[in-house]
N, CA and C atoms as a LAMMPS dump frame, in Angstrom:
ITEM: TIMESTEP
0
ITEM: NUMBER OF ATOMS
618
ITEM: BOX BOUNDS ff ff ff
-5.0000000000000000e+02 5.0000000000000000e+02
-5.0000000000000000e+02 5.0000000000000000e+02
-5.0000000000000000e+02 5.0000000000000000e+02
ITEM: ATOMS id mol type element x y z
1 1 1 N -4.617 35.573 28.732
2 1 2 C -5.353 34.324 28.937
3 1 3 C -4.827 33.272 27.967
4 2 1 N -4.386 32.134 28.507
5 2 2 C -3.769 31.108 27.684
6 2 3 C -4.821 30.149 27.138
7 3 1 N -4.633 29.785 25.898
8 3 2 C -5.529 28.81 25.281
9 3 3 C -4.935 27.407 25.426
10 4 1 N -5.813 26.441 25.591
11 4 2 C -5.358 25.064 25.617
12 4 3 C -5.042 24.62 24.195
13 5 1 N -3.847 24.082 24.012
14 5 2 C -3.422 23.65 22.69
15 5 3 C -3.665 22.152 22.569
16 6 1 N -4.337 21.752 21.496
17 6 2 C -4.626 20.348 21.276
18 6 3 C -3.983 19.893 19.973
19 7 1 N -3.582 18.65 19.961
20 7 2 C -3.01 18.062 18.766
21 7 3 C -4.081 17.29 18.031
22 8 1 N -4.393 17.704 16.808
23 8 2 C -5.425 17.025 16.029
24 8 3 C -4.8 15.929 15.186
25 9 1 N -5.474 14.781 15.127
26 9 2 C -5.004 13.697 14.277
27 9 3 C -5.835 13.598 12.998
28 10 1 N -6.775 14.531 12.819
29 10 2 C -7.571 14.561 11.596
30 10 3 C -6.775 15.224 10.482
31 11 1 N -7.001 14.731 9.255
32 11 2 C -6.341 15.358 8.114
33 11 3 C -6.875 16.771 7.916
34 12 1 N -5.996 17.739 7.638
35 12 2 C -6.473 19.085 7.33
36 12 3 C -7.409 19.059 6.128
37 13 1 N -8.35 19.983 6.119
38 13 2 C -9.363 19.991 5.062
39 13 3 C -8.748 20.146 3.676
40 14 1 N -7.618 20.864 3.566
41 14 2 C -6.992 21.075 2.271
42 14 3 C -6.443 19.826 1.644
43 15 1 N -6.323 18.743 2.417
44 15 2 C -5.772 17.511 1.872
45 15 3 C -6.83 16.579 1.285
46 16 1 N -8.091 17.009 1.282
47 16 2 C -9.141 16.215 0.645
48 16 3 C -8.86 16.076 -0.85
49 17 1 N -8.425 17.165 -1.467
50 17 2 C -8.089 17.113 -2.893
51 17 3 C -6.94 16.142 -3.146
52 18 1 N -5.96 16.114 -2.231
53 18 2 C -4.839 15.185 -2.379
54 18 3 C -5.324 13.737 -2.321
55 19 1 N -6.267 13.447 -1.425
56 19 2 C -6.831 12.098 -1.35
57 19 3 C -7.514 11.706 -2.656
58 20 1 N -8.239 12.656 -3.247
59 20 2 C -8.92 12.367 -4.509
60 20 3 C -7.92 12.094 -5.626
61 21 1 N -6.864 12.885 -5.678
62 21 2 C -5.829 12.68 -6.698
63 21 3 C -5.159 11.332 -6.522
64 22 1 N -4.782 11.028 -5.283
65 22 2 C -4.094 9.765 -5.027
66 22 3 C -5.012 8.574 -5.273
67 23 1 N -6.287 8.716 -4.924
68 23 2 C -7.232 7.646 -5.212
69 23 3 C -7.38 7.418 -6.703
70 24 1 N -7.396 8.509 -7.471
71 24 2 C -7.551 8.391 -8.916
72 24 3 C -6.349 7.706 -9.554
73 25 1 N -5.135 8.097 -9.16
74 25 2 C -3.951 7.485 -9.771
75 25 3 C -3.779 6.039 -9.303
76 26 1 N -4.192 5.75 -8.057
77 26 2 C -4.144 4.365 -7.579
78 26 3 C -5.079 3.49 -8.407
79 27 1 N -6.3 3.969 -8.673
80 27 2 C -7.24 3.212 -9.486
81 27 3 C -6.758 3.075 -10.924
82 28 1 N -6.136 4.129 -11.441
83 28 2 C -5.601 4.053 -12.802
84 28 3 C -4.498 3.005 -12.887
85 29 1 N -3.618 3.003 -11.87
86 29 2 C -2.584 1.98 -11.826
87 29 3 C -3.179 0.594 -11.694
88 30 1 N -4.254 0.477 -10.888
89 30 2 C -4.922 -0.808 -10.739
90 30 3 C -5.529 -1.297 -12.041
91 31 1 N -6.133 -0.384 -12.79
92 31 2 C -6.709 -0.76 -14.088
93 31 3 C -5.622 -1.253 -15.04
94 32 1 N -4.472 -0.57 -15.019
95 32 2 C -3.355 -1.005 -15.86
96 32 3 C -2.85 -2.379 -15.428
97 33 1 N -2.836 -2.628 -14.113
98 33 2 C -2.403 -3.925 -13.615
99 33 3 C -3.331 -5.045 -14.05
100 34 1 N -4.632 -4.783 -14.027
101 34 2 C -5.604 -5.783 -14.488
102 34 3 C -5.431 -6.075 -15.978
103 35 1 N -5.198 -5.03 -16.762
104 35 2 C -4.989 -5.229 -18.199
105 35 3 C -3.717 -6.021 -18.469
106 36 1 N -2.661 -5.741 -17.683
107 36 2 C -1.408 -6.47 -17.85
108 36 3 C -1.593 -7.944 -17.508
109 37 1 N -2.345 -8.236 -16.444
110 37 2 C -2.591 -9.63 -16.072
111 37 3 C -3.439 -10.339 -17.128
112 38 1 N -4.399 -9.613 -17.691
113 38 2 C -5.253 -10.21 -18.718
114 38 3 C -4.465 -10.552 -19.973
115 39 1 N -3.348 -9.873 -20.179
116 39 2 C -2.541 -10.108 -21.368
117 39 3 C -1.535 -11.237 -21.23
118 40 1 N -1.487 -11.89 -20.073
119 40 2 C -0.529 -12.982 -19.869
120 40 3 C -1.034 -14.233 -20.587
121 41 1 N -0.28 -14.684 -21.56
122 41 2 C -0.657 -15.857 -22.342
123 41 3 C 0.589 -16.645 -22.715
124 42 1 N 0.383 -17.8 -23.287
125 42 2 C 1.473 -18.588 -23.824
126 42 3 C 2.439 -19.083 -22.762
127 43 1 N 3.737 -19.061 -23.117
128 43 2 C 4.767 -19.587 -22.226
129 43 3 C 4.848 -18.802 -20.924
130 44 1 N 4.644 -17.472 -21.005
131 44 2 C 4.702 -16.656 -19.788
132 44 3 C 3.593 -17.054 -18.822
133 45 1 N 2.389 -17.284 -19.356
134 45 2 C 1.277 -17.703 -18.509
135 45 3 C 1.513 -19.073 -17.901
136 46 1 N 2.073 -19.989 -18.692
137 46 2 C 2.351 -21.337 -18.189
138 46 3 C 3.392 -21.3 -17.079
139 47 1 N 4.461 -20.521 -17.304
140 47 2 C 5.519 -20.436 -16.297
141 47 3 C 5.003 -19.819 -15
142 48 1 N 4.189 -18.749 -15.133
143 48 2 C 3.66 -18.099 -13.94
144 48 3 C 2.685 -19.016 -13.214
145 49 1 N 1.872 -19.754 -13.959
146 49 2 C 0.926 -20.681 -13.321
147 49 3 C 1.672 -21.779 -12.573
148 50 1 N 2.753 -22.304 -13.19
149 50 2 C 3.549 -23.34 -12.522
150 50 3 C 4.165 -22.809 -11.238
151 51 1 N 4.65 -21.561 -11.296
152 51 2 C 5.268 -20.961 -10.104
153 51 3 C 4.243 -20.785 -8.988
154 52 1 N 3.08 -20.233 -9.324
155 52 2 C 2.047 -20.015 -8.312
156 52 3 C 1.483 -21.34 -7.795
157 53 1 N 1.373 -22.333 -8.677
158 53 2 C 0.89 -23.646 -8.248
159 53 3 C 1.851 -24.273 -7.249
160 54 1 N 3.156 -24.129 -7.523
161 54 2 C 4.159 -24.668 -6.597
162 54 3 C 4.098 -23.946 -5.254
163 55 1 N 3.892 -22.632 -5.307
164 55 2 C 3.78 -21.865 -4.054
165 55 3 C 2.562 -22.297 -3.251
166 56 1 N 1.422 -22.451 -3.927
167 56 2 C 0.205 -22.846 -3.23
168 56 3 C 0.31 -24.27 -2.688
169 57 1 N 0.985 -25.171 -3.434
170 57 2 C 1.184 -26.53 -2.944
171 57 3 C 2.053 -26.522 -1.687
172 58 1 N 3.094 -25.69 -1.697
173 58 2 C 3.955 -25.576 -0.521
174 58 3 C 3.184 -24.993 0.659
175 59 1 N 2.352 -23.97 0.378
176 59 2 C 1.552 -23.365 1.444
177 59 3 C 0.545 -24.36 2.002
178 60 1 N -0.02 -25.183 1.145
179 60 2 C -0.989 -26.178 1.592
180 60 3 C -0.371 -27.233 2.489
181 61 1 N 0.941 -27.449 2.352
182 61 2 C 1.653 -28.42 3.192
183 61 3 C 2.229 -27.774 4.445
184 62 1 N 1.913 -26.5 4.646
185 62 2 C 2.396 -25.817 5.852
186 62 3 C 3.653 -25.01 5.636
187 63 1 N 4.136 -24.931 4.421
188 63 2 C 5.323 -24.131 4.114
189 63 3 C 4.922 -22.764 3.587
190 64 1 N 5.85 -22.123 2.927
191 64 2 C 5.563 -20.827 2.318
192 64 3 C 5.541 -19.665 3.283
193 65 1 N 6.087 -19.858 4.49
194 65 2 C 6.111 -18.756 5.452
195 65 3 C 7.045 -17.656 4.968
196 66 1 N 6.665 -16.417 5.196
197 66 2 C 7.5 -15.285 4.793
198 66 3 C 8.463 -14.946 5.923
199 67 1 N 9.602 -14.367 5.571
200 67 2 C 10.538 -13.921 6.595
201 67 3 C 10.037 -12.622 7.202
202 68 1 N 10.446 -12.39 8.442
203 68 2 C 10.014 -11.161 9.103
204 68 3 C 10.574 -9.943 8.37
205 69 1 N 11.843 -10.03 7.942
206 69 2 C 12.453 -8.913 7.216
207 69 3 C 11.723 -8.648 5.907
208 70 1 N 11.302 -9.726 5.221
209 70 2 C 10.58 -9.559 3.969
210 70 3 C 9.232 -8.893 4.179
211 71 1 N 8.522 -9.335 5.23
212 71 2 C 7.226 -8.725 5.533
213 71 3 C 7.389 -7.267 5.928
214 72 1 N 8.439 -6.975 6.699
215 72 2 C 8.686 -5.6 7.133
216 72 3 C 8.988 -4.703 5.941
217 73 1 N 9.839 -5.181 5.05
218 73 2 C 10.207 -4.372 3.88
219 73 3 C 9.009 -4.162 2.958
220 74 1 N 8.219 -5.205 2.752
221 74 2 C 7.069 -5.094 1.848
222 74 3 C 6.078 -4.047 2.332
223 75 1 N 5.859 -3.98 3.642
224 75 2 C 4.852 -3.069 4.17
225 75 3 C 5.386 -1.665 4.406
226 76 1 N 6.695 -1.517 4.6
227 76 2 C 7.225 -0.198 4.949
228 76 3 C 7.849 0.553 3.782
229 77 1 N 8.236 -0.144 2.717
230 77 2 C 9.003 0.509 1.649
231 77 3 C 8.234 1.668 1.017
232 78 1 N 6.988 1.427 0.596
233 78 2 C 6.214 2.49 -0.044
234 78 3 C 5.876 3.601 0.947
235 79 1 N 5.575 3.216 2.187
236 79 2 C 5.217 4.222 3.193
237 79 3 C 6.393 5.119 3.519
238 80 1 N 7.581 4.537 3.648
239 80 2 C 8.766 5.342 3.945
240 80 3 C 9.096 6.277 2.786
241 81 1 N 8.994 5.763 1.565
242 81 2 C 9.243 6.623 0.393
243 81 3 C 8.246 7.778 0.352
244 82 1 N 6.995 7.476 0.65
245 82 2 C 5.96 8.515 0.666
246 82 3 C 6.268 9.561 1.723
247 83 1 N 6.642 9.108 2.918
248 83 2 C 6.958 10.031 4.009
249 83 3 C 8.139 10.929 3.649
250 84 1 N 9.186 10.343 3.073
251 84 2 C 10.385 11.121 2.737
252 84 3 C 10.105 12.125 1.626
253 85 1 N 9.256 11.755 0.671
254 85 2 C 8.935 12.683 -0.413
255 85 3 C 8.17 13.896 0.085
256 86 1 N 7.53 13.779 1.25
257 86 2 C 6.816 14.921 1.804
258 86 3 C 7.72 16.048 2.254
259 87 1 N 9.034 15.801 2.316
260 87 2 C 9.979 16.833 2.73
261 87 3 C 10.506 17.641 1.542
262 88 1 N 10.05 17.318 0.339
263 88 2 C 10.544 18.007 -0.855
264 88 3 C 9.377 18.375 -1.761
265 89 1 N 9.543 19.456 -2.493
266 89 2 C 8.495 19.877 -3.428
267 89 3 C 8.28 18.85 -4.53
268 90 1 N 9.33 18.077 -4.833
269 90 2 C 9.204 17.045 -5.871
270 90 3 C 8.179 15.985 -5.505
271 91 1 N 7.793 15.923 -4.241
272 91 2 C 6.781 14.963 -3.833
273 91 3 C 5.44 15.174 -4.494
274 92 1 N 5.179 16.389 -4.954
275 92 2 C 3.91 16.657 -5.641
276 92 3 C 3.757 15.797 -6.894
277 93 1 N 4.872 15.41 -7.486
278 93 2 C 4.843 14.503 -8.635
279 93 3 C 5.212 13.08 -8.242
280 94 1 N 6.169 12.966 -7.326
281 94 2 C 6.666 11.648 -6.956
282 94 3 C 5.656 10.802 -6.192
283 95 1 N 4.883 11.424 -5.306
284 95 2 C 3.929 10.663 -4.502
285 95 3 C 2.812 10.069 -5.369
286 96 1 N 2.191 10.839 -6.282
287 96 2 C 1.21 10.2 -7.178
288 96 3 C 1.812 9.078 -8.014
289 97 1 N 3.073 9.243 -8.436
290 97 2 C 3.718 8.175 -9.208
291 97 3 C 3.857 6.907 -8.364
292 98 1 N 4.223 7.064 -7.095
293 98 2 C 4.311 5.919 -6.191
294 98 3 C 2.962 5.22 -6.046
295 99 1 N 1.905 5.991 -5.918
296 99 2 C 0.578 5.41 -5.744
297 99 3 C 0.123 4.698 -7.008
298 100 1 N 0.483 5.212 -8.165
299 100 2 C 0.148 4.522 -9.413
300 100 3 C 0.854 3.168 -9.481
301 101 1 N 2.125 3.133 -9.073
302 101 2 C 2.876 1.871 -9.051
303 101 3 C 2.269 0.898 -8.048
304 102 1 N 1.911 1.409 -6.868
305 102 2 C 1.316 0.544 -5.847
306 102 3 C -0.017 -0.02 -6.325
307 103 1 N -0.841 0.813 -6.961
308 103 2 C -2.104 0.324 -7.497
309 103 3 C -1.883 -0.736 -8.566
310 104 1 N -0.876 -0.54 -9.417
311 104 2 C -0.562 -1.509 -10.468
312 104 3 C -0.169 -2.85 -9.871
313 105 1 N 0.8 -2.838 -8.939
314 105 2 C 1.298 -4.098 -8.389
315 105 3 C 0.208 -4.841 -7.604
316 106 1 N -0.585 -4.089 -6.844
317 106 2 C -1.651 -4.72 -6.061
318 106 3 C -2.663 -5.4 -6.982
319 107 1 N -3.159 -4.671 -7.97
320 107 2 C -4.166 -5.232 -8.865
321 107 3 C -3.589 -6.337 -9.737
322 108 1 N -2.354 -6.189 -10.168
323 108 2 C -1.725 -7.202 -11.023
324 108 3 C -1.617 -8.532 -10.278
325 109 1 N -1.195 -8.482 -9.02
326 109 2 C -1.041 -9.717 -8.247
327 109 3 C -2.38 -10.419 -8.05
328 110 1 N -3.407 -9.651 -7.682
329 110 2 C -4.73 -10.249 -7.481
330 110 3 C -5.277 -10.785 -8.804
331 111 1 N -5.136 -10.006 -9.862
332 111 2 C -5.683 -10.404 -11.158
333 111 3 C -4.975 -11.63 -11.72
334 112 1 N -3.681 -11.791 -11.418
335 112 2 C -2.96 -12.972 -11.91
336 112 3 C -3.551 -14.25 -11.323
337 113 1 N -3.87 -14.241 -10.042
338 113 2 C -4.481 -15.423 -9.432
339 113 3 C -5.818 -15.742 -10.105
340 114 1 N -6.621 -14.717 -10.33
341 114 2 C -7.926 -14.939 -10.954
342 114 3 C -7.78 -15.327 -12.426
343 115 1 N -6.802 -14.753 -13.103
344 115 2 C -6.592 -15.049 -14.518
345 115 3 C -6.136 -16.492 -14.725
346 116 1 N -5.27 -16.977 -13.828
347 116 2 C -4.661 -18.282 -14.02
348 116 3 C -5.434 -19.423 -13.362
349 117 1 N -6.186 -19.124 -12.293
350 117 2 C -6.904 -20.182 -11.572
351 117 3 C -8.414 -19.993 -11.577
352 118 1 N -8.896 -18.95 -12.249
353 118 2 C -10.325 -18.691 -12.247
354 118 3 C -10.782 -18.173 -10.89
355 119 1 N -12.065 -18.367 -10.599
356 119 2 C -12.601 -17.878 -9.334
357 119 3 C -11.983 -18.581 -8.141
358 120 1 N -11.42 -19.775 -8.339
359 120 2 C -10.777 -20.491 -7.237
360 120 3 C -9.555 -19.746 -6.72
361 121 1 N -8.942 -18.944 -7.584
362 121 2 C -7.76 -18.192 -7.162
363 121 3 C -8.079 -16.976 -6.323
364 122 1 N -9.374 -16.64 -6.234
365 122 2 C -9.748 -15.452 -5.482
366 122 3 C -9.506 -15.629 -3.985
367 123 1 N -9.671 -16.853 -3.478
368 123 2 C -9.47 -17.103 -2.052
369 123 3 C -8.049 -16.829 -1.599
370 124 1 N -7.04 -17.497 -2.197
371 124 2 C -5.657 -17.189 -1.823
372 124 3 C -5.289 -15.727 -2.044
373 125 1 N -5.783 -15.137 -3.142
374 125 2 C -5.472 -13.734 -3.418
375 125 3 C -6.053 -12.816 -2.351
376 126 1 N -7.264 -13.156 -1.88
377 126 2 C -7.9 -12.333 -0.85
378 126 3 C -7.1 -12.361 0.442
379 127 1 N -6.58 -13.551 0.81
380 127 2 C -5.786 -13.652 2.026
381 127 3 C -4.409 -13.01 1.853
382 128 1 N -3.772 -13.272 0.708
383 128 2 C -2.417 -12.78 0.492
384 128 3 C -2.362 -11.265 0.335
385 129 1 N -3.32 -10.699 -0.38
386 129 2 C -3.254 -9.282 -0.73
387 129 3 C -4.4 -8.452 -0.159
388 130 1 N -5.61 -9.007 -0.18
389 130 2 C -6.762 -8.225 0.274
390 130 3 C -6.781 -7.981 1.769
391 131 1 N -6.482 -9.021 2.556
392 131 2 C -6.533 -8.869 4.011
393 131 3 C -5.507 -7.855 4.52
394 132 1 N -4.232 -7.932 4.1
395 132 2 C -3.287 -6.893 4.535
396 132 3 C -3.683 -5.496 4.064
397 133 1 N -4.346 -5.416 2.897
398 133 2 C -4.724 -4.101 2.362
399 133 3 C -5.703 -3.375 3.271
400 134 1 N -6.45 -4.117 4.086
401 134 2 C -7.368 -3.471 5.024
402 134 3 C -6.613 -2.623 6.047
403 135 1 N -5.332 -2.924 6.249
404 135 2 C -4.517 -2.171 7.195
405 135 3 C -3.582 -1.189 6.495
406 136 1 N -2.878 -1.676 5.439
407 136 2 C -1.881 -0.784 4.836
408 136 3 C -2.501 0.31 3.968
409 137 1 N -3.654 0.03 3.338
410 137 2 C -4.221 1.029 2.431
411 137 3 C -4.651 2.311 3.159
412 138 1 N -5.423 2.237 4.255
413 138 2 C -5.769 3.484 4.955
414 138 3 C -4.533 4.231 5.448
415 139 1 N -3.553 3.48 5.987
416 139 2 C -2.336 4.134 6.477
417 139 3 C -1.588 4.824 5.343
418 140 1 N -1.458 4.135 4.207
419 140 2 C -0.719 4.707 3.089
420 140 3 C -1.412 5.945 2.529
421 141 1 N -2.737 5.919 2.461
422 141 2 C -3.449 7.074 1.919
423 141 3 C -3.381 8.267 2.864
424 142 1 N -3.43 8.027 4.176
425 142 2 C -3.275 9.138 5.119
426 142 3 C -1.871 9.729 5
427 143 1 N -0.86 8.856 4.958
428 143 2 C 0.51 9.348 4.804
429 143 3 C 0.673 10.101 3.486
430 144 1 N 0.083 9.564 2.415
431 144 2 C 0.216 10.199 1.116
432 144 3 C -0.45 11.557 1.051
433 145 1 N -1.652 11.663 1.626
434 145 2 C -2.376 12.93 1.58
435 145 3 C -1.641 14.012 2.362
436 146 1 N -1.15 13.665 3.542
437 146 2 C -0.474 14.698 4.321
438 146 3 C 0.922 14.983 3.759
439 147 1 N 1.55 13.992 3.132
440 147 2 C 2.844 14.247 2.491
441 147 3 C 2.679 15.162 1.284
442 148 1 N 1.572 15.008 0.552
443 148 2 C 1.297 15.93 -0.552
444 148 3 C 1.122 17.352 -0.024
445 149 1 N 0.391 17.492 1.094
446 149 2 C 0.237 18.811 1.704
447 149 3 C 1.554 19.371 2.178
448 150 1 N 2.416 18.509 2.703
449 150 2 C 3.736 18.946 3.145
450 150 3 C 4.582 19.413 1.963
451 151 1 N 4.545 18.644 0.875
452 151 2 C 5.29 19.039 -0.331
453 151 3 C 4.804 20.382 -0.863
454 152 1 N 3.489 20.584 -0.807
455 152 2 C 2.929 21.852 -1.274
456 152 3 C 3.408 23.011 -0.4
457 153 1 N 3.468 22.791 0.914
458 153 2 C 3.932 23.865 1.795
459 153 3 C 5.415 24.148 1.602
460 154 1 N 6.195 23.102 1.301
461 154 2 C 7.625 23.297 1.005
462 154 3 C 7.784 24.123 -0.265
463 155 1 N 6.988 23.824 -1.291
464 155 2 C 7.056 24.582 -2.534
465 155 3 C 6.673 26.041 -2.303
466 156 1 N 5.617 26.274 -1.55
467 156 2 C 5.184 27.648 -1.274
468 156 3 C 6.253 28.418 -0.494
469 157 1 N 6.895 27.731 0.43
470 157 2 C 7.961 28.381 1.199
471 157 3 C 9.152 28.706 0.299
472 158 1 N 9.445 27.798 -0.643
473 158 2 C 10.537 28.032 -1.59
474 158 3 C 10.231 29.24 -2.471
475 159 1 N 8.956 29.439 -2.788
476 159 2 C 8.553 30.568 -3.631
477 159 3 C 8.448 31.878 -2.853
478 160 1 N 8.742 31.828 -1.565
479 160 2 C 8.817 33.055 -0.783
480 160 3 C 7.654 33.332 0.127
481 161 1 N 6.663 32.43 0.175
482 161 2 C 5.529 32.644 1.066
483 161 3 C 5.909 32.266 2.498
484 162 1 N 5.475 33.024 3.477
485 162 2 C 5.807 32.731 4.879
486 162 3 C 4.921 31.614 5.433
487 163 1 N 5.143 30.405 4.947
488 163 2 C 4.317 29.252 5.309
489 163 3 C 5.131 28.304 6.18
490 164 1 N 4.538 27.838 7.256
491 164 2 C 5.184 26.849 8.109
492 164 3 C 5.021 25.473 7.467
493 165 1 N 6.113 24.763 7.198
494 165 2 C 5.991 23.429 6.596
495 165 3 C 5.099 22.52 7.435
496 166 1 N 4.305 21.722 6.765
497 166 2 C 3.332 20.877 7.462
498 166 3 C 4.001 19.913 8.429
499 167 1 N 5.23 19.457 8.101
500 167 2 C 5.884 18.488 8.977
501 167 3 C 6.407 19.116 10.268
502 168 1 N 6.288 20.428 10.397
503 168 2 C 6.653 21.094 11.646
504 168 3 C 5.506 21.102 12.655
505 169 1 N 4.367 20.612 12.253
506 169 2 C 3.195 20.619 13.127
507 169 3 C 3.066 19.277 13.852
508 170 1 N 2.638 19.34 15.115
509 170 2 C 2.552 18.13 15.936
510 170 3 C 1.556 17.124 15.375
511 171 1 N 0.46 17.619 14.804
512 171 2 C -0.546 16.717 14.262
513 171 3 C -0.014 15.841 13.145
514 172 1 N 0.95 16.35 12.402
515 172 2 C 1.567 15.606 11.301
516 172 3 C 2.172 14.313 11.839
517 173 1 N 2.928 14.44 12.923
518 173 2 C 3.625 13.278 13.466
519 173 3 C 2.697 12.386 14.265
520 174 1 N 1.622 12.95 14.817
521 174 2 C 0.624 12.117 15.489
522 174 3 C -0.035 11.174 14.486
523 175 1 N -0.349 11.692 13.294
524 175 2 C -0.929 10.843 12.261
525 175 3 C 0.083 9.807 11.77
526 176 1 N 1.344 10.191 11.672
527 176 2 C 2.387 9.235 11.285
528 176 3 C 2.468 8.088 12.29
529 177 1 N 2.351 8.416 13.579
530 177 2 C 2.413 7.383 14.618
531 177 3 C 1.252 6.406 14.491
532 178 1 N 0.048 6.92 14.208
533 178 2 C -1.103 6.042 14.027
534 178 3 C -0.915 5.137 12.801
535 179 1 N -0.379 5.695 11.744
536 179 2 C -0.131 4.903 10.535
537 179 3 C 0.939 3.847 10.793
538 180 1 N 1.966 4.192 11.563
539 180 2 C 3.011 3.229 11.898
540 180 3 C 2.439 2.067 12.7
541 181 1 N 1.501 2.357 13.599
542 181 2 C 0.865 1.299 14.375
543 181 3 C 0.064 0.364 13.466
544 182 1 N -0.663 0.937 12.501
545 182 2 C -1.43 0.114 11.561
546 182 3 C -0.516 -0.757 10.715
547 183 1 N 0.615 -0.203 10.281
548 183 2 C 1.555 -0.971 9.47
549 183 3 C 2.232 -2.059 10.292
550 184 1 N 2.491 -1.79 11.573
551 184 2 C 3.055 -2.818 12.445
552 184 3 C 2.094 -3.987 12.597
553 185 1 N 0.802 -3.684 12.737
554 185 2 C -0.205 -4.745 12.791
555 185 3 C -0.24 -5.536 11.485
556 186 1 N -0.053 -4.836 10.38
557 186 2 C -0.054 -5.489 9.07
558 186 3 C 1.118 -6.453 8.945
559 187 1 N 2.301 -6.033 9.415
560 187 2 C 3.475 -6.9 9.388
561 187 3 C 3.241 -8.135 10.255
562 188 1 N 2.679 -7.937 11.442
563 188 2 C 2.395 -9.063 12.328
564 188 3 C 1.397 -10.03 11.688
565 189 1 N 0.376 -9.482 11.038
566 189 2 C -0.612 -10.31 10.353
567 189 3 C 0.043 -11.14 9.258
568 190 1 N 0.86 -10.488 8.448
569 190 2 C 1.486 -11.182 7.33
570 190 3 C 2.462 -12.252 7.803
571 191 1 N 3.16 -11.987 8.894
572 191 2 C 4.182 -12.92 9.367
573 191 3 C 3.581 -14.093 10.142
574 192 1 N 2.598 -13.811 11.002
575 192 2 C 2.084 -14.85 11.89
576 192 3 C 0.845 -15.567 11.361
577 193 1 N -0.057 -14.854 10.71
578 193 2 C -1.361 -15.436 10.377
579 193 3 C -1.52 -15.83 8.91
580 194 1 N -0.954 -15.052 7.998
581 194 2 C -1.23 -15.3 6.585
582 194 3 C -0.771 -16.657 6.084
583 195 1 N 0.395 -17.178 6.499
584 195 2 C 0.778 -18.508 5.987
585 195 3 C -0.272 -19.577 6.26
586 196 1 N -0.843 -19.584 7.464
587 196 2 C -1.861 -20.581 7.788
588 196 3 C -3.135 -20.348 6.98
589 197 1 N -3.535 -19.093 6.816
590 197 2 C -4.751 -18.784 6.073
591 197 3 C -4.601 -19.15 4.595
592 198 1 N -3.457 -18.803 4.021
593 198 2 C -3.226 -19.127 2.608
594 198 3 C -3.141 -20.631 2.427
595 199 1 N -2.499 -21.317 3.401
596 199 2 C -2.412 -22.771 3.321
597 199 3 C -3.779 -23.429 3.336
598 200 1 N -4.656 -22.952 4.204
599 200 2 C -6.013 -23.505 4.266
600 200 3 C -6.762 -23.255 2.959
601 201 1 N -6.58 -22.059 2.406
602 201 2 C -7.243 -21.726 1.142
603 201 3 C -6.689 -22.578 0.007
604 202 1 N -5.378 -22.839 0.023
605 202 2 C -4.768 -23.655 -1.025
606 202 3 C -5.27 -25.1 -0.95
607 203 1 N -5.451 -25.621 0.261
608 203 2 C -5.974 -26.985 0.399
609 203 3 C -7.404 -27.086 -0.115
610 204 1 N -8.18 -26.031 0.056
611 204 2 C -9.536 -26.029 -0.46
612 204 3 C -9.545 -26.032 -1.989
613 205 1 N -8.55 -25.351 -2.576
614 205 2 C -8.442 -25.363 -4.043
615 205 3 C -8.098 -26.742 -4.562
616 206 1 N -7.209 -27.419 -3.814
617 206 2 C -6.762 -28.731 -4.272
618 206 3 C -7.84 -29.788 -4.098
């Protein structure tokens, strides 16, 4: 009697711990990013404020559009690195390190706007970084959690256990496809909608 085989897109239960680890290192990186932004003073703060002011002025006049290649690279670089690290046991260390860096850069960028422009900088920061994060963050965490599980299965197989690598399972790639769709939407958002939204927010600041 044959059983019907179904492809699950839910994360395996064993990857809950991976999500907790990645969430913790992401928050730790974010805390470090906030501290780094808080430490910007003197000439460095003046130069960064002038640069961001010029960008916001350009955005307010309808400029500041990002290139499609730039938007594509920004949204896919960390995800691709995370996916590739899932094919090696070294991903058990490399993937958390990537998430710490991502948390740092995300929080640093948002905190710089707030540090240099006060609460008025929160609007542009929310559009530039917060809105895309609603799409890339869930995708990145799903990819990271299952890549950690894949790295663990590769390590166990290397140590002689008869374990099927996680990336050999259909559900692994089904989840990758869903994450790719979310990241594609994020690229489209950043390329088509964000320049107008940031421009409107910049005009409100001015």
